[in-house]
C-alpha positions in Angstrom: 93.8 -7.2 143.8 93.6 -4.2 141.5 93.7 -1.9 144.5 96.9 -3.7 145.7 98.5 -3.4 142.3 97.6 0.3 142.2 99.2 0.9 145.6 102.3 -1.0 144.5 102.6 1.1 141.3 102.2 4.4 143.3 104.9 3.2 145.7 107.2 2.2 142.8 106.7 5.7 141.2 107.4 7.4 144.5 110.6 5.3 145.0 111.7 6.1 141.5 111.2 9.8 142.0 113.1 9.7 145.3 115.9 7.8 143.7 116.2 9.9 140.6 116.2 13.3 142.3 119.0 14.5 144.4 119.7 18.1 145.7 122.7 19.6 144.0 124.7 22.8 144.2 126.8 23.8 141.2 129.6 26.2 142.0 133.2 27.0 141.0 135.7 24.4 142.2 137.5 25.3 145.4 141.0 24.9 143.8 140.2 28.1 141.7 139.7 30.0 145.0 143.3 29.1 146.1 144.6 30.1 142.7 142.9 33.5 142.9 144.3 34.2 146.3 147.8 33.1 145.4 147.6 35.1 142.2 146.6 38.2 144.2 149.6 37.8 146.5 152.1 37.4 143.7 150.5 40.2 141.7 151.1 42.4 144.8 154.7 41.3 145.0 155.2 42.0 141.3 153.6 45.4 141.7 156.2 46.4 144.3 159.1 45.0 142.2 158.0 46.7 139.0 157.3 50.0 140.8 160.8 50.0 142.3 162.4 49.1 139.0 160.5 51.8 137.1 161.4 54.4 139.8 165.1 53.4 139.8 165.2 53.7 136.0 163.0 56.8 135.9 160.9 55.1 133.3 157.4 56.6 133.3 156.2 54.5 130.4 157.1 51.3 132.2 155.4 52.5 135.4 152.1 53.3 133.6 152.0 50.1 131.5 152.8 47.9 134.5 150.3 49.7 136.7 147.5 49.3 134.2 148.3 45.6 133.6 148.5 44.9 137.4 145.2 46.6 138.0 143.6 44.5 135.2 145.0 41.3 136.7 143.9 42.2 140.2 140.4 43.0 138.9 140.1 39.6 137.2 141.3 37.8 140.3 139.0 39.7 142.6 136.1 39.0 140.3 137.0 35.3 140.5 136.9 35.3 144.3 133.5 37.1 144.3 132.2 34.7 141.7 133.3 31.7 143.9 131.4 32.9 146.9 128.4 34.4 145.0 127.6 32.5 141.8 125.6 29.3 142.3 123.0 27.1 140.6 121.0 25.3 143.3 118.6 22.5 142.4 115.8 22.1 144.9 112.6 20.0 145.1 110.6 22.7 143.4 113.0 23.9 140.7 116.3 25.7 140.0 117.6 28.7 141.9 120.2 30.7 139.9 122.3 33.3 141.8 124.4 35.4 139.4 127.6 37.1 140.4 126.2 40.6 140.4 122.4 40.3 140.3 119.4 39.1 142.2 118.5 35.4 142.7 116.2 34.0 140.0 113.9 30.9 140.6 112.6 28.6 137.8 110.2 25.7 138.2 111.2 22.5 136.4 108.1 22.8 134.1 109.5 26.2 133.0 112.8 24.6 131.9 113.0 23.4 128.3 116.2 21.4 128.2 119.9 21.4 129.1 122.3 21.6 126.2 125.7 19.8 126.4 128.5 21.1 124.3 131.5 18.6 124.1 133.7 21.0 122.2 133.5 24.1 124.5 135.0 22.8 127.8 132.1 20.3 128.2 129.8 23.3 128.6 126.2 22.9 129.9 123.6 25.6 129.1 120.1 25.6 130.7 117.3 26.9 128.4 113.8 27.9 129.2 110.7 26.6 127.4 110.8 29.7 125.2 114.5 29.0 124.2 115.9 31.7 126.4 119.3 31.0 128.1 119.0 30.8 131.9 122.5 29.9 133.0 125.5 27.9 132.1 128.4 25.9 133.7 131.3 23.7 132.6 134.0 21.3 133.8 135.4 24.1 135.9 132.5 23.7 138.3 131.7 21.1 141.0 128.4 19.3 141.6 127.8 18.6 137.9 127.1 14.8 138.3 124.5 15.4 141.0 122.9 18.1 139.0 122.5 15.9 135.9 120.8 13.2 138.1 118.5 15.9 139.5 117.6 17.3 136.0 116.9 13.9 134.6 114.9 12.9 137.7 112.6 15.9 137.2 112.0 15.3 133.5 114.5 17.8 132.1 116.1 16.6 128.9 119.9 16.7 128.4 120.7 17.3 124.7 124.0 17.2 122.8 124.7 20.3 120.9 124.7 19.8 117.1 128.2 20.8 115.9 129.3 21.9 112.4 132.2 20.5 110.3 134.9 22.5 112.0 133.6 21.6 115.5 133.4 17.9 114.5 137.1 18.1 113.3 138.1 19.5 116.7 136.0 16.8 118.4 137.7 14.1 116.4 141.1 15.5 117.2 140.2 15.5 120.9 138.9 12.0 120.7 142.3 10.9 119.2 144.1 12.7 122.0 141.9 10.9 124.6 142.6 7.6 122.9 146.3 8.3 123.0 145.9 9.1 126.7 144.2 5.7 127.3 147.4 4.1 126.0 149.5 6.3 128.3 147.3 5.4 131.3 147.7 1.6 130.5 151.5 2.2 130.5 151.3 4.2 133.8 149.2 1.4 135.5 151.8 -1.2 134.6 154.5 0.8 136.2 153.0 2.9 139.1 150.5 2.5 141.9 148.0 5.2 142.6 149.5 5.8 146.1 152.9 6.5 144.4 151.2 8.9 142.0 149.5 10.8 144.8 152.8 11.2 146.6 154.3 12.6 143.4 151.4 15.0 143.0 152.1 16.4 146.5 155.8 16.6 145.7 155.1 18.6 142.5 152.8 20.9 144.3 155.5 21.7 146.9 158.1 22.0 144.2 156.0 24.5 142.3 155.6 26.7 145.4 159.4 26.5 146.1 160.2 27.5 142.5 157.8 30.4 142.6 159.6 31.7 145.7 163.1 31.1 144.2 162.1 32.8 140.9 161.0 36.0 142.8 164.0 36.0 145.2 166.3 35.8 142.1 165.0 39.3 141.0 167.0 40.8 143.9 170.3 39.0 142.9 172.9 40.0 140.3 172.2 39.6 136.6 174.5 36.6 136.1 173.2 34.8 139.2 169.5 35.3 138.4 170.1 34.1 134.8 171.7 30.9 136.2 168.8 30.4 138.6 166.1 30.7 135.9 168.0 28.6 133.4 168.5 25.8 135.9 164.8 26.1 136.8 163.8 25.5 133.2 166.1 22.6 132.7 165.1 21.1 136.0 161.4 21.2 135.0 162.3 19.7 131.6 164.2 16.9 133.4 161.3 16.3 135.7 158.9 16.1 132.7 161.1 13.4 131.1 161.6 11.5 134.4 157.8 11.4 135.1 156.7 11.0 131.5 153.9 10.4 130.5 152.2 11.2 133.9 153.1 14.9 133.8 151.0 17.0 131.3 150.3 20.6 130.6 146.6 20.2 131.3 145.1 17.3 133.3 142.5 15.4 131.3 139.0 15.7 132.9 137.0 13.4 130.6 137.7 10.2 132.6 138.3 9.3 136.2 141.6 7.6 135.2 142.7 10.7 133.4 142.4 12.8 136.5 143.9 10.2 138.9 146.9 9.2 136.8 148.0 12.6 135.5 149.2 15.8 137.1 150.1 19.2 135.8 153.6 20.3 135.0 154.7 23.3 137.2 154.2 25.6 134.3 153.6 28.8 136.4 157.3 28.9 137.5 158.4 27.9 134.0 156.5 30.8 132.5 158.1 33.2 135.0 161.6 31.9 134.1 160.9 32.1 130.4 159.7 35.7 130.5 162.5 36.8 132.8 165.3 35.2 130.8 163.9 36.6 127.5 164.0 40.1 129.1 167.7 40.0 130.1 170.3 41.5 127.8 171.4 39.3 124.9 175.0 38.2 124.2 176.7 39.4 121.0 177.9 36.3 119.2 180.7 36.0 116.6 180.3 34.0 113.4 176.8 32.7 114.3 178.1 30.6 117.2 174.7 30.6 118.9 173.0 28.9 115.9 175.6 26.1 115.9 175.3 25.7 119.7 171.5 25.8 119.5 171.3 23.0 116.9 173.5 20.7 119.0 171.6 21.7 122.2 168.3 20.8 120.5 169.6 17.5 119.2 170.8 16.5 122.6 167.5 17.3 124.4 165.3 15.8 121.7 167.5 12.6 121.6 167.0 12.3 125.4 163.2 12.5 124.8 163.3 9.8 122.0 165.6 7.5 124.0 163.1 7.7 126.9 160.2 6.8 124.6 162.2 3.8 123.3 163.2 2.6 126.7 159.7 2.8 128.1 158.2 1.4 125.0 155.8 4.3 124.5 154.5 5.0 121.0 153.6 8.7 120.8 151.7 10.5 118.1 153.7 12.7 115.7 151.6 15.7 116.8 152.6 15.1 120.5 156.3 14.8 119.6 156.0 18.0 117.5 154.7 20.0 120.6 157.5 18.6 122.7 160.0 19.7 120.1 158.5 23.2 120.1 158.8 23.3 123.9 162.5 22.3 123.6 163.0 25.1 121.0 161.5 27.6 123.4 163.8 26.5 126.2 166.8 26.7 123.9 166.0 30.3 122.8 165.7 31.5 126.4 168.6 29.7 127.9 171.4 29.6 125.3 172.8 33.0 126.1 172.7 32.4 129.9 174.3 28.9 129.8 177.2 30.3 127.6 177.6 33.3 130.0 177.5 31.1 133.1 179.9 28.5 131.7 182.7 30.9 130.6 186.0 30.6 132.5 188.5 32.0 130.0 190.2 35.4 130.8 188.6 38.5 129.5 190.1 40.2 126.5 189.4 44.0 126.4 189.6 46.5 123.6 188.3 50.0 123.1 185.6 50.7 120.5 183.5 53.8 119.7 179.7 53.9 120.3 178.0 56.0 117.7 174.3 55.8 118.5 172.0 54.1 120.9 168.5 52.7 120.4 165.7 50.7 122.2 163.0 48.4 121.1 159.9 47.1 122.8 158.1 43.8 122.2 154.4 43.3 122.0 154.5 42.2 125.7 156.2 45.5 126.7 159.7 44.0 127.2 162.4 46.5 126.4 165.8 45.8 124.8 168.7 48.2 124.5 171.2 48.5 121.7 174.2 50.6 120.6 175.9 51.1 117.2 179.6 50.4 117.7 182.6 50.4 115.4 184.3 47.0 115.4 187.3 46.4 113.0 186.2 49.4 110.9 182.6 48.2 110.6 179.4 49.4 112.3 177.6 46.7 114.3 174.4 46.9 116.3 175.3 45.4 119.7 172.9 44.5 122.5 173.7 46.3 125.8 172.4 46.5 129.3 170.0 49.2 130.5 172.8 50.6 132.8 175.2 51.1 129.8 172.4 52.6 127.7 171.6 55.2 130.4 175.3 56.0 130.8 175.8 56.8 127.1 174.9 60.6 127.2 177.5 62.3 125.0 177.7 60.2 121.9 179.9 59.3 120.2 181.8 57.8 123.2 184.6 55.3 123.8 183.4 52.0 125.4 185.0 48.7 126.2 184.4 45.6 124.1 184.9 42.5 126.4 185.7 39.4 124.3 184.8 36.0 125.9 184.6 32.3 125.0 182.4 29.7 126.8 183.4 26.1 127.4 181.1 25.1 124.5 183.4 27.0 122.1 181.0 29.9 121.6 182.8 33.3 121.1 180.9 36.4 122.1 181.4 39.9 123.5 179.8 42.4 125.9 180.0 46.1 125.9 181.2 47.8 129.1 182.2 51.2 130.3 
């Protein structure tokens, strides 16, 4: 009888070991590989565009700065591709095989591993430590194969420990927990209105739209200034409208903490939005009269924010104040970048020209390397600093010179002027 019990116990332990252990490979998610390849393609396209712009303007500084930035971006993307194919953490029957990106494979037996530390704050980061407390390797929620790896570690007696966080870290963690709780309410709302099949169709639609908008954003570079400003402005407002229409399913970053979070949310096409924002900001500014742009911007903001609040009321969604504040900041950013171009595009009144004198010219460069051009002109006996285009700036060689002040008025009632030759 004792012999029978012993055999049963050994069989039970063997079954438990077989159940608890599972071979696992931890590596970068495949989606990152696609992002790296697409990034390389677009980096190459931007390299050609910036090279041609720099050569056409004979701007050596722009050429050097852009070349350095493009080399750095290309290096990061190539490293990401190499990392995807090379870096792996493989859990076998004997232990852990760690293959670094640029080093030889290292093998550790399970009895050489002390514990695995889990950091909730830092991208749900896992760090493997040896018995001596030395860091072996780390991985986070940007990797696949984590769930299988946790089962394998536990099945071979390796402890998973939560990292002890300080007061600041706990404050961040509490904030994140509040965000997740708010997302749970959003998911309940989504589940009442949408089926998962419909959400998957929308995800595919957003993916195709994002690619289309990338292509349109780049093609717009080869069009006239007015046309490209209209394209990028419409793109931004279209993305905003899409965000409101699909709210709260569309987010800046897809939550990864829960299965529901991943399935019921999808990312806003922010890549094309960023391209449009940067390009619009870099175009010449309009010169407004009597602070018309501030009045227009305030009304513009109130209209967009009112649409957002009406949507929340209609769908019976109670959002956190912090979330509404971030949405308001996004609206403000859209307004700053599109106000000039909307007024310029929607101007149909005849041009009123007058001759003025340009005294001096100047340029300024932002922290991101974006250049603006200005000229001091005499208007009604007063000297004003007017924004001008690069072409006008380059044509002003023998200052002081006579230039043309073109007075316009948009359908919104905003009066502004441009400086021409």
